[in-house]
C-alpha positions as CSV (number, residue, x, y, z in Angstrom):
1,X,27.5,-41.7,-44.1
2,X,24.4,-42.9,-42.4
3,X,25.0,-41.1,-39.3
4,X,25.1,-37.8,-41.1
5,X,22.1,-38.4,-43.4
6,X,19.7,-36.0,-41.8
7,X,22.0,-33.2,-43.0
8,X,22.1,-34.7,-46.7
9,X,19.9,-33.2,-49.6
10,X,17.3,-35.3,-51.2
11,X,19.9,-36.2,-54.1
12,X,22.4,-37.2,-51.8
13,X,20.0,-39.3,-49.8
14,X,18.7,-41.0,-53.0
15,X,22.4,-41.7,-54.0
16,X,23.3,-43.0,-50.6
17,X,20.5,-45.4,-50.7
18,X,21.3,-46.5,-54.4
19,X,24.9,-47.1,-53.6
20,X,24.1,-49.1,-50.3
21,X,21.8,-51.6,-51.9
22,X,21.8,-54.2,-54.8
23,X,18.5,-53.3,-56.1
24,X,19.8,-51.3,-59.0
25,X,23.1,-51.8,-60.8
26,X,25.1,-48.6,-60.8
27,X,25.7,-49.1,-64.4
28,X,22.0,-48.4,-64.9
29,X,21.9,-45.3,-62.9
30,X,22.6,-41.8,-64.5
31,X,23.1,-38.4,-62.8
32,X,22.2,-35.2,-64.6
33,X,24.8,-32.5,-64.6
34,X,22.2,-30.5,-62.6
35,X,22.3,-33.0,-59.7
36,X,26.2,-32.8,-59.7
37,X,25.8,-29.1,-59.7
38,X,23.5,-29.5,-56.6
39,X,25.7,-31.8,-54.6
40,X,28.8,-29.8,-55.2
41,X,26.8,-26.6,-54.2
42,X,26.0,-28.5,-51.0
43,X,29.4,-29.7,-50.4
44,X,30.8,-26.1,-50.8
45,X,28.3,-24.6,-48.4
46,X,29.0,-27.3,-45.9
47,X,32.6,-26.7,-46.0
48,X,32.4,-23.1,-45.2
49,X,30.0,-23.7,-42.2
50,X,31.3,-27.2,-40.7
51,X,34.9,-28.1,-41.9
52,X,34.6,-31.6,-40.4
53,X,31.3,-32.4,-42.0
54,X,32.4,-30.9,-45.2
55,X,35.5,-32.9,-45.3
56,X,33.3,-36.1,-44.8
57,X,31.0,-35.1,-47.7
58,X,33.8,-34.0,-50.0
59,X,35.3,-37.5,-49.6
60,X,31.9,-38.9,-50.3
61,X,31.6,-36.9,-53.5
62,X,35.2,-37.2,-54.7
63,X,35.7,-40.8,-53.6
64,X,32.3,-42.5,-54.1
65,X,29.9,-40.4,-56.2
66,X,32.3,-39.1,-59.0
67,X,34.1,-42.6,-59.7
68,X,31.1,-44.6,-59.8
69,X,29.4,-42.3,-62.2
70,X,32.1,-41.6,-64.4
71,X,30.8,-41.8,-67.8
72,X,27.1,-41.7,-66.6
73,X,26.7,-38.0,-66.2
74,X,23.8,-36.6,-68.4
75,X,24.6,-33.3,-70.0
76,X,21.9,-30.5,-70.0
77,X,20.7,-28.9,-73.1
78,X,19.3,-25.4,-73.8
79,X,15.9,-26.3,-72.7
80,X,17.0,-27.7,-69.4
81,X,19.3,-24.8,-68.7
82,X,16.6,-22.1,-69.3
83,X,14.2,-24.3,-66.9
84,X,16.9,-24.6,-64.2
85,X,17.5,-21.0,-64.2
86,X,13.8,-20.1,-63.8
87,X,13.7,-22.5,-60.7
88,X,16.5,-20.4,-59.0
89,X,14.4,-17.0,-59.3
90,X,11.4,-17.1,-57.2
91,X,8.0,-16.1,-58.8
92,X,6.8,-13.1,-56.8
93,X,3.2,-14.1,-57.6
94,X,3.8,-17.5,-55.5
95,X,4.0,-15.2,-52.4
96,X,0.7,-13.5,-53.1
97,X,-2.3,-14.1,-50.7
98,X,-5.2,-15.4,-52.7
């Protein structure tokens, strides 16, 4: 996985680091459902662009991440869902010149 780390998202890099060290017990680490969404989205996009890289990421997600975090996925509530939706719609004011 390390050879491909420059192509990984920030959540994927953090997970790869956590899983490759003994610093934190995996039993103490949780993923939010949103992080899982982001990882799946990244894998799907990569599969469409680069079949081989997509296979590698799919194997990593399905073979390492999902089994290790089984029972450690934090659900999202209404507030989190609404905030997440706002993050996916750009604010036109952020592009305005001061």
